[in-house]
C-alpha positions in Angstrom: 198.6 -34.7 -33.5 198.4 -37.0 -30.5 195.7 -38.9 -28.5 195.2 -38.7 -24.8 193.6 -41.2 -22.4 190.2 -39.4 -22.7 190.2 -39.9 -26.4 191.0 -43.6 -26.0 188.1 -44.0 -23.5 185.7 -42.1 -25.9 186.8 -44.4 -28.8 186.3 -47.5 -26.6 182.8 -46.3 -25.6 181.7 -45.5 -29.1 183.1 -48.9 -30.2 181.2 -50.6 -27.3 184.5 -52.0 -26.0 185.2 -52.2 -22.2 188.8 -51.4 -21.3 190.7 -51.8 -18.1 192.9 -48.9 -17.1 196.1 -50.8 -18.1 194.6 -51.6 -21.5 193.7 -48.0 -22.1 197.2 -46.9 -21.4 198.5 -49.6 -23.8 196.1 -48.5 -26.5 197.2 -44.9 -25.9 200.8 -45.8 -26.5 199.9 -47.9 -29.6 197.7 -45.2 -31.1 200.2 -42.4 -30.6 202.9 -44.6 -32.2 200.6 -45.2 -35.2 199.8 -41.5 -35.5 203.5 -40.8 -35.4 204.2 -43.1 -38.3 201.4 -41.5 -40.3 202.7 -38.0 -39.5 206.0 -39.1 -41.0 204.3 -39.4 -44.3 203.9 -35.7 -44.4 207.6 -35.3 -44.6 207.9 -37.3 -47.8 208.7 -35.0 -50.8 206.2 -35.8 -53.5 206.6 -32.8 -55.7 208.3 -34.8 -58.5 205.6 -37.5 -58.3 202.8 -37.2 -60.8 199.3 -37.6 -59.5 197.8 -41.0 -60.4 194.2 -42.1 -60.9 195.2 -45.7 -61.1 198.3 -47.9 -61.1 197.3 -48.8 -64.7 198.2 -46.2 -67.2 195.4 -44.8 -69.3 197.4 -45.8 -72.4 197.2 -49.5 -71.4 193.7 -49.9 -72.6 191.9 -50.2 -69.3 188.3 -49.3 -70.0 186.1 -47.8 -67.4 182.5 -49.1 -67.3 179.6 -46.8 -66.8 178.1 -46.9 -63.4 174.4 -47.8 -63.5 172.1 -48.1 -60.6 170.1 -51.3 -60.3 169.1 -53.8 -57.6 170.9 -56.7 -59.2 167.7 -58.7 -59.6 168.4 -60.6 -56.3 166.4 -58.4 -53.8 163.8 -61.0 -52.9 166.5 -63.8 -52.6 168.6 -61.7 -50.3 165.7 -60.5 -48.1 164.4 -64.0 -47.8 167.5 -64.9 -45.8 167.0 -62.1 -43.3 165.6 -63.0 -39.9 163.4 -59.8 -40.0 162.6 -57.4 -42.9 160.1 -54.8 -43.7 159.2 -53.5 -47.2 162.5 -54.9 -48.7 164.7 -53.5 -45.9 166.6 -55.5 -43.3 165.4 -54.9 -39.7 168.3 -55.0 -37.2 168.6 -54.2 -33.5 169.6 -50.7 -32.5 173.4 -50.5 -32.0 174.0 -46.8 -31.4 172.7 -45.0 -28.3 
């Protein structure tokens, strides 16, 4: 996979970043180099490596906690710091066209 200058311009536009032509070419080179490094990872032989869920072994006594949904009890405190809110939600300016 590689990136072309049109991809760089599109990424910059979506990120709301203005780029000069020379900067676009520099980012193009940098991004393609990064993608090349990531592509090298596909060459690593991992057949002998056991899949891991965690760097801690299950036999080490690491207990998982149950996920429970709650608001933490701080909703009003958090919302009170917002410049604008409505019905418990933050109101923010539109950032995506």
